[in-house]
C-alpha positions as CSV (number, residue, x, y, z in Angstrom):
1,M,158.1,24.6,107.5
2,R,156.4,24.1,104.7
3,L,152.0,24.6,103.7
4,L,151.8,21.0,103.0
5,P,154.6,19.4,104.5
6,R,152.9,16.2,103.4
7,P,151.5,17.1,100.4
8,W,149.8,13.3,99.1
9,M,148.6,12.5,102.9
10,S,147.2,16.5,102.4
11,L,145.2,16.1,99.1
12,A,143.9,12.1,100.7
13,L,142.5,13.9,103.9
14,F,140.8,17.1,102.2
15,I,139.1,14.2,99.2
16,S,138.7,11.8,102.3
17,W,136.9,14.5,104.1
18,L,134.5,15.5,101.1
19,L,133.6,12.1,100.5
20,L,132.9,11.0,104.0
21,N,130.0,14.6,104.4
22,N,129.3,13.9,101.1
23,S,129.4,17.3,100.5
24,I,131.3,20.0,98.9
25,S,129.6,22.6,100.5
26,P,130.8,26.1,101.2
27,G,131.4,24.5,105.1
28,N,132.9,21.4,104.2
29,L,135.5,22.3,101.8
30,L,136.9,25.1,104.5
31,L,137.1,22.0,107.2
32,A,138.6,20.2,104.6
33,A,141.2,22.2,103.6
34,I,142.0,23.5,107.6
35,F,141.8,19.5,108.0
36,C,144.7,18.5,105.8
37,I,147.0,21.7,106.8
38,A,146.2,20.7,110.1
39,I,147.0,17.3,110.8
40,P,150.1,16.4,108.3
41,A,151.8,19.3,110.5
42,V,150.1,18.4,113.4
43,L,151.5,14.5,112.7
44,G,153.6,14.7,110.6
45,P,156.8,15.0,113.7
46,L,155.3,11.3,114.9
47,A,156.5,9.7,111.7
48,G,160.0,10.9,110.8
49,D,160.8,12.0,107.8
50,E,161.2,8.7,105.8
51,Q,158.7,9.0,103.1
52,P,158.4,5.8,101.0
53,K,159.6,5.4,97.5
54,L,156.6,4.5,95.5
55,G,157.5,3.5,92.0
56,R,155.7,0.7,89.3
57,W,152.7,3.4,88.0
58,A,151.3,0.5,86.1
59,T,151.4,-1.7,89.2
60,V,149.7,0.6,91.4
61,A,146.7,0.9,89.1
62,H,146.9,-2.8,88.4
63,L,146.7,-3.3,92.7
64,A,144.4,-0.2,93.2
65,W,142.1,-2.9,90.2
66,V,142.7,-5.9,91.9
67,V,141.8,-4.3,95.5
68,L,138.4,-2.5,93.9
69,Y,137.5,-6.0,92.5
70,D,138.5,-7.7,95.7
71,I,136.5,-5.3,98.2
72,V,133.2,-5.8,95.6
73,M,133.6,-9.8,95.8
74,S,133.9,-9.8,99.1
75,N,130.7,-8.1,99.4
76,I,128.7,-10.4,97.9
77,T,130.7,-13.4,99.4
78,V,129.6,-11.9,103.1
79,A,125.7,-10.8,102.1
80,K,125.6,-14.6,101.6
81,Q,127.7,-16.2,104.1
82,V,126.0,-14.0,107.0
83,L,122.6,-13.9,105.1
84,G,123.1,-18.1,105.4
85,P,123.3,-20.8,107.9
86,E,125.8,-19.5,111.2
87,S,126.8,-22.6,111.3
88,K,128.6,-22.5,107.6
89,L,130.8,-20.1,108.9
90,N,134.6,-21.4,109.9
91,S,135.8,-18.2,111.0
92,R,139.3,-18.2,112.2
93,F,142.7,-16.3,112.9
94,V,145.6,-17.1,110.2
95,W,149.2,-16.1,111.1
96,V,150.2,-14.7,107.3
97,P,154.1,-14.7,106.9
98,L,155.6,-11.3,105.7
99,A,158.0,-10.8,102.6
100,V,157.2,-7.3,103.1
101,R,159.8,-5.6,105.3
102,D,159.4,-1.4,104.4
103,P,156.4,-0.2,107.2
104,H,154.4,1.4,105.1
105,G,154.4,-1.9,103.1
106,I,153.1,-3.1,105.8
107,V,150.9,-1.0,106.7
108,A,148.8,-0.9,103.1
109,L,149.1,-4.5,103.7
110,A,147.0,-4.8,106.2
111,G,144.8,-1.7,105.6
112,I,143.8,-3.4,102.4
113,I,143.3,-6.7,104.5
114,T,140.8,-4.7,106.9
115,M,139.6,-3.3,103.5
116,T,138.6,-6.4,102.1
117,P,134.6,-7.2,104.3
118,G,135.2,-10.6,105.8
119,T,139.0,-10.2,106.4
120,L,140.9,-7.7,108.6
121,S,144.1,-7.5,110.1
122,A,144.0,-8.0,113.7
123,D,148.1,-7.8,114.6
124,L,152.1,-8.0,113.7
125,T,154.7,-9.9,115.7
126,E,157.3,-7.2,116.9
127,D,159.4,-8.6,114.9
128,R,157.3,-7.6,111.2
129,R,157.9,-10.8,110.4
130,H,153.6,-12.7,110.6
131,L,150.9,-10.7,110.5
132,L,147.1,-11.6,112.5
133,V,144.3,-11.7,110.2
134,H,141.3,-12.7,110.9
135,A,138.9,-14.0,108.1
136,L,134.6,-14.4,108.5
137,H,135.5,-18.1,106.1
138,V,137.9,-20.6,106.2
139,D,138.3,-23.2,104.3
140,D,141.7,-23.5,103.2
141,E,144.7,-21.9,105.4
142,A,147.5,-22.4,102.7
143,A,145.2,-20.4,99.3
144,L,144.1,-18.0,101.8
145,I,147.7,-16.8,103.3
146,E,148.9,-17.4,99.5
147,S,146.0,-15.6,98.1
148,I,147.2,-12.6,100.3
149,Q,151.0,-13.2,99.4
150,Q,150.0,-13.4,95.6
151,R,147.9,-10.9,95.5
152,Y,148.3,-8.0,97.4
153,E,152.0,-8.0,98.9
154,A,153.8,-8.8,96.2
155,P,152.5,-6.3,94.4
156,L,153.1,-4.0,97.0
157,R,156.8,-5.2,97.3
158,V,156.9,-4.3,93.8
159,I,155.9,-0.6,94.5
160,L,157.9,-0.1,97.2
161,G,161.3,-1.3,95.0
162,E,161.9,-3.9,97.5
163,V,161.8,-6.5,94.4
164,Q,161.7,-5.8,90.0
165,S,158.9,-6.6,88.2
């Protein structure tokens, strides 16, 4: 068994631990090192051997920029909505049809939606063809679906090699 069977996961865990604790003290460095070795070793067998095959690093960078931008802008929008009259909110659940088939892509999409303030991925159908999204304010259901599909899902499909750019 290799020390770091999933090096990218280990790196993400190491960095996340330090960022969450806002400290690079010796204790936090040690804990981060322990977690980045132990968690992939324990959870690795549950995930199986299937690893996502990433490509198109320019698309990865573009998607990261879009997500960061949307998080910042959504924070501003949600702050205005929450501080405004509650009667102006129109929250609802919306089923978003999925074109992405790769399980890693579906997880990434659900995570992106959940990280963006004002939206939350809530459920996935058994056939993995629809994702239930809760949005704090929905004026146009079709526009929300199209935005998710174009801004997040389409680049994920390119990154995972499901479609050509």
